C-alpha positions as CSV (number, residue, x, y, z in Angstrom):
1,M,-131.1,178.4,196.0
2,E,-129.9,175.2,197.5
3,L,-132.7,172.5,197.2
4,L,-130.9,169.5,198.5
5,N,-127.5,168.7,200.0
6,T,-127.2,165.1,201.4
7,E,-125.3,161.9,201.3
8,I,-126.5,158.3,201.1
9,E,-125.0,154.8,201.6
10,S,-124.0,152.9,198.5
11,S,-127.1,151.0,197.7
12,F,-129.8,151.1,195.0
13,D,-132.5,151.3,197.7
14,A,-130.9,154.5,199.0
15,V,-130.7,155.9,195.5
16,D,-134.4,155.2,195.0
17,M,-135.4,157.0,198.2
18,L,-133.2,160.0,197.3
19,V,-134.5,160.3,193.8
20,R,-138.1,160.2,195.1
21,T,-137.3,162.9,197.6
22,A,-135.5,165.1,195.0
23,I,-138.4,164.8,192.5
24,R,-140.9,165.9,195.2
25,L,-138.7,168.8,196.1
26,L,-138.4,169.9,192.5
27,E,-142.1,169.7,191.9
28,E,-142.7,171.9,194.9
29,E,-139.9,174.4,194.4
30,V,-139.4,174.7,190.7
31,K,-142.9,175.2,189.3
32,E,-141.9,175.8,185.7
33,L,-140.6,172.2,185.3
34,S,-142.7,170.2,182.9
35,Q,-143.7,166.6,183.4
36,S,-141.3,165.7,180.6
37,Q,-138.4,167.5,182.3
38,L,-139.2,165.8,185.6
39,F,-139.2,162.4,183.9
40,N,-135.8,163.2,182.4
41,I,-134.4,164.4,185.7
42,N,-135.7,161.2,187.4
43,F,-133.9,159.2,184.7
44,M,-130.7,161.2,184.9
45,L,-130.5,161.2,188.7
46,R,-131.0,157.5,188.9
47,E,-128.3,156.9,186.2
48,I,-125.6,159.0,187.8
49,L,-126.4,158.0,191.4
50,N,-126.5,154.3,190.4
51,N,-123.2,154.7,188.6
52,A,-121.7,156.2,191.7
53,V,-122.9,153.4,193.9
54,E,-121.9,150.6,191.4
55,H,-118.8,151.8,189.6
56,G,-117.5,154.4,192.0
57,N,-118.1,152.9,195.5
58,H,-118.6,149.2,194.3
59,F,-121.6,148.8,196.7
60,E,-119.4,149.4,199.7
61,N,-121.9,150.7,202.3
62,E,-119.3,152.5,204.3
63,K,-118.6,154.6,201.3
64,K,-121.0,157.5,200.7
65,V,-122.5,159.2,197.7
66,M,-123.0,162.9,198.0
67,C,-125.8,164.7,196.1
68,H,-126.2,168.5,195.8
69,I,-129.0,170.2,193.9
70,E,-129.4,173.9,193.4
71,Y,-131.6,176.2,191.4
72,E,-130.4,179.6,190.2
73,A,-131.5,181.9,187.3
74,H,-133.5,179.3,185.4
75,Q,-130.8,176.7,185.8
76,L,-130.7,173.5,187.8
77,T,-127.4,172.1,188.8
78,F,-126.9,168.5,190.1
79,R,-123.6,167.4,191.6
80,V,-123.0,163.8,192.5
81,R,-119.7,162.7,194.1
82,D,-118.6,159.2,195.2
83,E,-115.6,157.9,197.2
84,G,-114.2,155.8,194.3
85,K,-111.0,156.2,192.3
86,G,-112.6,158.4,189.7
87,I,-113.3,158.3,186.0
88,H,-112.2,160.2,183.0
89,L,-114.6,161.3,180.2
90,E,-112.4,159.6,177.6
91,D,-112.9,156.3,179.4
92,I,-116.7,156.4,178.7
93,P,-117.5,154.5,175.5
94,L,-119.5,156.5,172.9
95,M,-122.3,155.2,170.7
96,H,-121.2,155.4,167.1
97,E,-123.3,152.8,165.4
98,P,-127.0,151.8,165.6
99,K,-126.1,148.5,167.2
100,D,-124.7,150.5,170.1
101,L,-128.2,151.7,171.0
102,L,-129.1,148.1,171.9
103,R,-126.2,147.3,174.2
104,Q,-127.2,146.8,177.8
105,R,-124.4,148.8,179.4
106,N,-122.6,152.1,178.9
107,R,-125.4,154.1,177.4
108,G,-126.3,156.4,180.2
109,H,-123.9,159.3,179.6
110,E,-124.9,159.8,176.0
111,T,-128.6,159.3,176.8
112,I,-128.4,162.0,179.4
113,R,-126.7,164.4,177.0
114,E,-129.4,163.7,174.4
115,M,-132.0,164.8,177.0
116,A,-130.6,168.4,176.8
117,F,-128.4,168.1,179.9
118,E,-124.9,169.4,180.0
119,V,-122.6,166.8,181.7
120,Y,-119.2,167.5,183.2
121,I,-117.1,164.8,184.8
122,D,-114.2,165.5,187.1
123,Q,-112.8,162.3,188.6
124,T,-115.3,161.4,191.3
125,E,-117.8,164.2,190.8
126,V,-120.4,164.4,188.0
127,T,-122.0,167.8,187.4
128,V,-125.2,167.9,185.3
129,I,-126.9,171.2,184.3
130,L,-130.3,171.7,182.9
131,K,-131.3,175.1,181.7
132,I,-135.0,175.8,182.1
């Protein structure tokens, strides 16, 4: 079941409005989600949408960020796509040492994975899956 299929301009304000809308929809449509899962989804969506705005589209308002959310068979799938040049998984720095946890940037991907999300990156599209 498709829950959301939309695009936004490349701004953090647009991300905030989209995430608020998505969380409300999830609360209404996917009753089995816990408050903890909703918190994690909120964090994850903000992270990947903000990355698309900042690193993908470089805050260029004419470039759009697309967001698609669907729910099927106890699985939520989130797809976010930007109009940037794309990224490769091997370009994302990993956290190998305790000091890496304190760095201010480049923590999102691993943090999302540690929250029990599956993350797939294909150039300009990030797919995140949560099994419920």
